[in-house]
N, C-alpha and C positions, 0 to 999 in steps of 0.2 A: 664101558666102561667110563665113570664119572672126571671129572680133578679129584687128586686127592683132598681127601676134608678132613681137616685136625683139626680137636678139639681140646683148649688147650688151659689146665686148674694151676695156679698157684697156688702157692700156702700163702695166707694174705699179710706178707710183711713185703716192707721196701725191698732188701736186698733178695726176694723170690720173683717181686712178680714185675721190677725193670729186664732181667733178663728175660725172661718167657713172653713179655711183651716184645721186647726185641727181636727175639727169636720169630715169635709172631707174623711183625711185622716182614721179618725176611723170610718167611715159608709163602705169605702172600706175595710178594713182589715176583717170587717166580711163581707163579700163576695156579700157587695154592689157594683153596679157600680154607678160612678161621675164623674159630668160634673162641672165644676167650670167655672162662669163669671168671667174675668178679666175685666176692660176696657181697654181699648187699649193703653190708657197712663200708666196704672199701671202695663200693662202687659211687656210694654218697659224696665218699674223702675227698676220692679222687676226683671227683664232676667238681667240684665247692672247689678244691684247688684250681680252675680256671683249663684242665686236660681237656680239650680238646679239638680237631682242627680234619681239614678234610681230605687230605692223604692219608688219615691211616681211619677214612672210613673202611677200608676193604678188609680191616677185623671188626669181625661183630662179637657185640660186648652182650651178653644176657650174668644171669643173677643165681644165687642160693643163697638163703638164711647159713647164718652161723652157729645156728641155736641159739646165742647168747641173747640177753634182754642187750635194749639200747644202751641202756647206762653200764654196763658190765663195762670193765676194763679192759680193753685188749689189751694190752699191753705187758699184761700177764698170761703169757707164749706158751705155757704150760695146759691153764684155762682153756685155751682159743683152742687150741691142736684138739683138746678132748670132747672138748663139745661138739666140732666138728667131726671127728673120727666118731662121735656116736651119731648125731644127726643126717648129715650129709648124704652116705650110703643109700640109705630111702631112697632118698630124694633124687637122684641122676639119672638112674633108668629114665623117668617118663621126661627131666628133660632132653636128654637123647633120645625119645620117644617127638617126641616135639621137633626138635629139631631138624630129624630124617621125616619128617610128615609133612616141614613146611619144605622140603627142597628133595622130592625122591630121587631125582637125579643122583643128587652129589650126597649122600650119606656120609658119617660120618667115619671115617676109615684107620684113625689111629689116631688113642688121648697122651697128649702128653701131659707127664705134671711133675712137678720140684719135692724134693724129698719132703717127709710130714704127708704126703697125702697119698699115700702108696693104698689104700684101701679103692682108691676109684680105680685104681687099676684092676685089683680084685671084683669090680664090677663093669669094666671094659672088658677081664678076661670070661666071663659068667653070659657076658652077652657077644662072646664070638669076635668084639672086637681089640686090631690089635694095642700092643702099649710100648710107649719108653719114659724111658726120663729123661728131664734136661735140672743137672747139678747145677746148683748156683751158687757152689760155691770151687777152687780151685781142683780137680782131678787127683792132686796128691789129698786133700782133706777124704772123696771117692776113696780115695784105696784102701786109709786107712779106715774108716769106716765098715772097708767091706773086710780086711785083714783082723775083725775082731776076735769071732771065731779061734781061729788060728794063733793069734797074742794070748788070748787065756788060756790056750793049750800050750802056748809053750812058757808060761804060767813068767809071759812081761804083763800085763796087767790081769788085777779080781774081775770077778763077776762083777763089779759095780762100775769096772774099767775104768780103778786107779789102778798106777801104777804100783808094783813090787817094792821098784827099788830106783832111784833117776841114776837112766846109763842112756848111752845111743847106740838105737838100733836101725838097719833098713828095715826097710821093707819088701823091697826086692835089691836084687846083688846090683844095678845100675841106679840106682835111685841116692839122693845125697845123706848122710846121714840126719837119724832126727833125735830130738830128746824126747823121752818116754813123755818128761810131762808137758811137754807140747802138743800131745792129743787134740785133736780138732774138739772130741767134748768133754776138755778141761772143767769145771764148774760145773758140770753139766748134774740133775741132782740124780735121786738114784732110781726115781718113776724115769726119766729123761732119757740118760743110760737105756735102761730097757726097752722103751719105746723103739730108740734106735736100732739097738738090735733086732725086735720084731722088724722094724720098716724093713731093714735090708735084707731079710727073710723077702717080703712083699715084694720090694721091688726087683726080687727077679724074675718078676711075672712080667716086668720093661725087657722087648728082647732089644733094649739099646740104652746103655746111659751116655746120652748125648751130655761133652762136658766145654761150658763156656772157656776155654782155653786151643793153645793150637800146641800141637806136635813138637815144637821147640821149647816151648816153654819149661815143660818137665816130662822131657822123653822118657825118664825111669816110670813114672806110672802108671804107662799104658803098657805096662808088661805085668799088671794087676791081673785084668779080667778083658776077654777078649768085646766084651760087650761097650766098653771106653768110645766114643770113637768125639774126637774133637772138632768140635765144629765156629770154635770162636776165633778171634774176638767177637763177641754180639757188639756190632758198634750202632745198630739201626740209631735215630734218632726218635726219641718219642715225649710228646709232655703225657700221655695219657695215662702214663703210669703215676704220677705221683702224687702222696698222700699231702704236700705240704706246698703251698704257692712258692713258686721261684720267685729270687726277687731279681730282676733280669737288670735293675738299675748301678749294679755293680760292674756291666762288663763298658759303658762309655764310661764310669770311676778308671777303668782299667784301661782305657784308651789316652789316657791322661799323664800313666805313670812310665818313665825311662825303661826298653828293654831288661828282662830278665831282671827283675828288681821287685817283682811282688812276692811275699810268703804266702803262701794261701792254706789258711787252719783247715780241716774238718772232719768229724769222726763219725760220721756213716749215720744211720736213722736209729740205732739203739741205744749205742754210748750215753752213761748219764756220768758225767763228771762228779768228782768228791767235790766241796765246797773251796776246801783248803788250796787242792789239786786246779782251780778252775778260778784261784786268788792270783798263783805261781804263775799262770800260765798267763795272766792279764799283763801280771806286773814280766814276766820276757818276753813279751810282744811289743811292749812301750822300749825297753830294753836293746833290742834289736835296732832302733834307730833310723828302719827300711819301709817301704807301704807294705799293708797285709791286709787281706782279706779272712774277715773267721768268721766262719759257719758257726750261729749259736744258735741250735735248734727249738724251735718251740717244744714246750714240755708238749707230752704226750695228748696230753686232756686241754690242753690249748691255754692251759695256766702259767703265768708267766716265769719264764726259768725261775728253775729253784736259787741257781747261786744272783747271787749279786754285785756286783763289779767293783774292787780294792775303794778304797778312794784316793789313795795316792795314782790309781790309774788316769792315765792322759786316754792312748790310744788315737790320738789325735792327727796321726802317722797311715794310719787301717780306720780300715771298713767293714763292719758289725751288719750282718745281715740273718735273716731265717733261716730261709733257704736257699740250695744260691743252684743256676744252672752248671750244673761241675763240669762238664764236659766242655761247654764252652771257655770256663775261668781255666781251664786245663791246659785247651791248646790256645790262648791267648797269648800272643810274642812279648809283653807284658811283665810274665810269670816268671820266677826263679826258679821256686821247687815247694813240695809238698808235704806241709806236716800230718803225717794220715795215721788213722787207726790200722790202715791197711785190710779191712772185708775186701771181698775179691775183687767185687765190681769196683771198688774206689783204684784199688792196686791197677785191675786190667785199665782203667782211665787214664790213669798217672803214668803207665807203663807205652801206651798208643800215644800218648803228645809227648814220648819224649822226656819226661818233667825227672828230678831226680828226689829222692825220699828221705823224709826225715821219720821212720817209725817209731810211734809209741803205740802200740800193740793191747788192749784190752782184755780183751777175754775167746773164747775158742779157737776161730782157724786160723785167729788175726798174727798167733804167736808163728807159727811155721808159718805163712805167709813173711812174716819177716826174715823171716834166716831168707827163703828163697833170695829176696829183695838183696837183703846186704850180704850172705854169704853165698849163692850158686850167682845171681847177676851180679851180684856187686856193681846195685844201679845204683846203694843208697845209706843210710847211718841209720843206726838206734838212738837213740835215746836211755841212758840210763838214770834209774832211781839212785836217790841218795839213803842212809844209811832209818832215812825213816817211811819210806817205801813216797819219796817223793820226788819228782819231776822236776827242778829248779830251773828260775828265772833264768840262772850262771848256765847250768846247762844247756839250758835252750839259746838263749847267746851264742857260746861257743861251738855248738854242734851248726849252725846255723851258718857260723861263718866258716867252719870249716869245709863243710858243705862246698858253698857257694864257690871257691876257689879252687876247688878239686878237678880239674878238667878230665883227668881218665874217666869220672864218674859220668861226667856228661856227655862225655864221648859216646861211654856205652849206652845208657838211657837212649843216646839219638842212634844206636846200632841197633838197639833190642826192637828201640819203637817200627825201626824199616823190616826189619825179621817176622814180627808179628803181626804188622798187618799186611805186609805179603802173602802170608795165610788165606786173605779174606779177598784177595785181587784174582779177576778170571783165572783156570789155574792153577790157583794157589792148593794149598792142601785141605784145607780146611774149606772148601771151597768145592772143591770132587767129592769130599766126603757128606756132606750136606748134599748135594746131585743125587748119592747113592741112597743116603736116608732117604728120601721125597719116592725116588725108585720104590726102594721095596715099598715104602707107604702105597703106593697105587696097588 
């Protein structure tokens, strides 16, 4: 019997590629064979961003076309999704066959996908290969999606996923109360919600739903399904999965700042900010009179960012970067707090760095993550919008000042960091779960 050989297939957006690459590196470190499938487009993009190093050579990269033309807009996630769903299932069996032919001793034993790639589990199933899901958001988001049929049946949402009324519910008795307007599919178009419902059915073909979380972070979520297996936080360092080139110059700049003085601002890889809000944020950062790092991501098609800085913005105390080595920044002794969109990857990275949050959720599961940060773990504060739906410069300044003198939040952040990282130490719960999963794959 050879070693387990995993074929990992992420949906090609940054927030899915990262955790699955980290999971791949972890499996490879434990002596498994791992082949990672990029789309041709993502592969080119990640390579142009300068990602490649020797220690990651233990994960083999292969590619499949996503079915779109080179000039198509891949930031249109629905277009990308349905193109892949209609073209890739026919191509995957040949890829599997070729990989197996090249190493007969160690054929593929298990396919791991992220959500939206359930079709690959169907292909695996037909070929008699085991399957698993790695869910890139929180276990609570996965629990919400798994409960959709019941939520419809109980009249909490309609068949389009829209809450029938604003209320707070509990998905299970030991989970925190959840505002129905914050379900992670909020803002999905009808076609996307229908895809999600269908996808959750398909994903049942995966015997395990691996979660990038720890039991201690969201214990209640694990009562929803026996398939849930927490193996997080996934914290392997990978520079092979970034779609933008990282500006590492900001690390030297950080070295020159006083301890716990710098405010870090980043809204992840997908968020696009309204120009008026962008200006208010810029002026808010000026008002802080503190050093800051602000990630102003390049637009998806490499054009200049749509937002122009306001005339009266000085930014003299800060550093603006296009894309940043986030983990290194968060773990730097100069860092004071993280103004975040509360995407799950960023939330985990902030927790593992023990950094207090200022929450600025924009979409989908981020509102849910915010309620965990502010109400459950109590390691951050929310930013409130004014009557024009804008987060004002005054609000930004007020909350930063409030957060940075709150010793209780700082203490809880450090405690949560320790508890969370203990899971991935030898003998920790997530570590044991990963060993169990690898044994199962054999």
